[in-house]
N, C-alpha and C positions, 0 to 999 in steps of 0.2 A: 356700182363702180366697176370697172373693167378688171378682169383677172388676168394679169400679165405674168409671163414667166420666161419666154424664150429671147435671150440676148442674141441678136444678130449682127456680128462685126460688120461695121461700115454701113448698116441699114437702119437698125433701131432696135425696138423692143416690141416683139408680136407686131401688131398693126400700127404702132407709132414709129413714124419714119423720120429721119433725119431731113430737115428741109421743110418740115410741115410749119404752118403758121399758128400762132396761138390760138386762134379761134378753133382751128381744126383740132388741135390737142385737146382744148377744153371740152369739145363735143364728145370726145371719147372718154376722157378722165374725170371730167367735172371740174368744179372749182378746187383750186389748190388750197392746202391748210394754211400756207404761208408763202408770201412773195418777197424776195429780196432783190434789191437793185444795188449794183456796184459797177465801178470802173476800175479795171486793173492798170490801165495806161490810157492816156488821152488819145493816143492814135487808133486804138481799137474800138472806142466808144463804149457804151453801156452794155452790161449784162443782165438780164432779168432772170432770175432763177425761181422756179417753182417747186414747193415741197409738198408731198403727199405722204403723210406720216402712216397712215394705214398700209399703204403700198410698200413703204420703206423705199421711196423714189424720189429723186431729185432730177429736174429737167432744166436746161438753160437755153435761153434764146439770146443772140448776140446782135446788137444794133447794126454792127458792120456787115452782117449778112441779112439784112432787112427784117431782123427779128424773127428769123427762122430757127427751128430746132437745131441745136449745135452739140449738145452735150447731154448724156444721160448718166446717171449714177444710181446703183441699186445696192442695198445693204441686206435684203431679206434672203434666208436660206433657201426659199423656194425657187428663186431665180436660177435658170440652167443656161449654160453655154455649149452648144453642140451636144445637148442631151446630158451634160454632167453638172450636178449642184457642186459649186466651187466655194460659195461663201461659208466660212467657219473652217475651211481646210487649213492644215498646218502647211508651212512653207515647202518642206520636201514633197508633200503629196500634191501640192498645187503645181510645183515645177514639173513633176512627174505627168500629171494630168495634161498640162500644156504641152509637153514634149510629145505625149501620146496623140495630141491633136495637131501635130506637125507645126506647132508655132515655135520656131527656132531663132528668131530675132530678138529674144528677150534681154532687157538690160535691168540693172538693178540700182537703186540709189537709196541710201539712208537719209532720213529726214529728222531733224532736231524738233523736239517738242518742248513745251514749257514745264511739262510734269515728267514723272519717270517712266511714261509710256514709250516703248520702242516701237517707232513707225518707219516703215520701209515701202517703197514703191517698186514694183516689178512692172515693166512695160513693154509693149510691142508697138513700135511706131509704124510698121506696115500695115497693122490691123487697128490702129487708133485705139488701143485697149491699155487701160491702166488698172492694175491690181494693187489695192492698198492694204498692206499688212500692218496689223497692230498686235504687238507683243507676239509675233511669229504666226499670227492666224489672220487669214484674209478677212477682212471687215467690209470692203466696198470694191465694186467693180465700176469703173467710169469709162465710158466709151463714147466715141464720136464718128463723124463720117470720115471716109477715106480721102486721100489727097492724090492729085495728080501733080507730081513736082512738089514744090515747097509751099505754094500759095493757093493752087487751085483746088476747090472743094469738089470732089465727085459726089454730088447728091444722088440718093438712090431714086429709082423711078416708081 
């Protein structure tokens, strides 16, 4: 199985690039441990999510984009963004690290959960990066391709 670690904003994860088709990704990563299919709303069509438990990785393909790779989520502490391991960071350290990386368009949202867990989203729209905090600690980084304007995806080459 592939050893992946470098998150590339707007591009992908190491040699896995946004815009790849399912067969191309499967040739690199192998069969996923689990596949989920869901529809968020009827206009956007179906989303197919693949989960790789050992890699602590989930990837999603969207029907509206011809089932091309549209989203990656990682939760393992070995993943790096611009040379920094961020998963497991407390919120103040994460905000400092992101500021040091010149990510200045950060916004924050609190999320309601069914249990006592405190969940928060810190995100950069410019870089299509979502940092999911759970009890004040970064638990997952979710990222996607960049956009030109509101609707046009800028697929990496």
